[in-house]
Residue, then its C-alpha position, 0 to 999 in steps of 0.5 A: m500500500a502506498l500513500d498515493d492510494l489514500p483518499a483525498l483529505k477532503d474526502i476523508l474529512n467527509q467520511h469521518d464527519l470531522r470538523a476542526k475544533k476551535s477549542l483545540g486551536q485547529n485549522f486543517l491544512l489539506d493542500l498536499n502541494i503546500t504540505r509537501k513544500i513545507a516538508r521540503l523547507a524542513n529538509a525532509r530526509p531519511d537520515a533524521t528523526f522528525v516529530e510533528v505536533g498536532p497533525g490533525p487529519g494528516g495533511l502535513t504528515r503525508g507531505l513529510l512521508m512523501e518527501g522522504v522522511d523515514r522516521l516520523l512520530v506524530i503527537e496528537r491529543d484529538v482522539r477523533v483523528l486517530p482512525i485517519l492517522e492510523q490509515v496513514a501509518e498503515h500506508s507508510s511502510g512502518k515509517m510512522s508512529i502515533q502518540i495520542g497525548d498532550a504535547l504540553k505534558v511531554d518531557w522533551a529533554e528525556d530520551n524518547l521524549g519521555l513517551s512509551l514508544a514502539v520505535d527508537l527515537p534518537s536525538p537530536i530531532e527535527i520538529v515540524s508542525n502546524l502548531p495548534y494556535n492555542i498552545g503554539t507560543v507556550l510549546l515554543t517557549n518550553w522548547l527554547e528554555m530546555k537545558w542546553p544543548l537542545p535535543i532538537s536540531c531544527m524547528t519548522l513551525m507554523f504560527q499566526e503571522e503576528v506571532a511569527e513576526r514577534i519571533v523574528a523581530k529586531p530591537g526597536s520594532k513594535a513586534y519586539g518582545r520577550l519571545s523575540v529575545l528568547a528565540n534569538w538568544r538561542c536560535e537563528t530565526e527566519i520566516v521562510y513561508r507565508l500562507p493565506r487564510d484560504a489555505f486552511t479549513p476553516p480559514p482562520k481570521i488572520s494569515s499564517a507564517i512558517v518560522q524556522l528556528r535553528p539552535k545555535d551550536v555555541l551560546e555566546y552567553t549562558p545566563s540561567p533561564l530562570v533569571f533570564r525569564k525574570v529579567t525579560a518578564a520585568a522589562f516587557g511587563q512594563r515596556r512603557k516604563m524606563l528600565r530603571a523603573s521596570l527592573k527595580s524589583l530585581s535589585k535595589d542597585i539596578i541603576s548602578i548595574l545598568t550603568e556598569l553594563d553601559i545600558d542606559p537606565t532611561a531606555r525602554a525594553e524594546t530598545l535592548h538587544w537580546k545580548d543586553y538581556c543576557r549580560l544583564a541576567l548574568a550580572l544579576e546572577k552575580t549579585s544574588 
């Protein structure tokens, strides 16, 4: 049995009377031309392990397998799509495994992702996903805050376009924020593809974009993720305030610390480079 023998995705949705659930942040991508292009952007190949979160009825799943992936794990919490995914697995020549569960509860730092799997899942892995809109940012943050080095070699992820813009944003821009700082501290980031609303079923209210994040081989700065999180939360939580005010809860000597780092205490959060946040976090670690 070959993947080409499977019915069209729209026909499968009709056969199973399956509709996307807003509560699960679902918008199905059914065009195999698009899903195969995404697979190629993710460098689908037989010598790597790929993980897809939230495959839904398997549009991107099919694209990955058709483009040459030999080891694919899909993680899905919606049991309604299990019969559809099982049908794809049956046509995959043993290349695909299915895990029903919540990706937010996976211990991604553990061998085999902390899951009970029937297949070997060596690290590093490649994550490719049309992420559910309601958990996409949380999942990405969880991955970026894992112990270094990450067990992930590349992430090719679809977000709402405004979230994608935040991930790649540069200092001084309106979109620049905590997610920009965290992502670019640990990864090289790039928007590689933009999709219109009508590419999905049902069409979302705004367009989507695919961001590729490649973890850096060596981190230039290595502050504690916990301290780094506190610094960025304080700064961007009150981004209209000057740093001397927004960061004063972190240290009574915050003005002196900023001055020693050659950071203007009257600057605002969106003007600092991610390197400045790393240096600030390291300095605060020394004073704690």
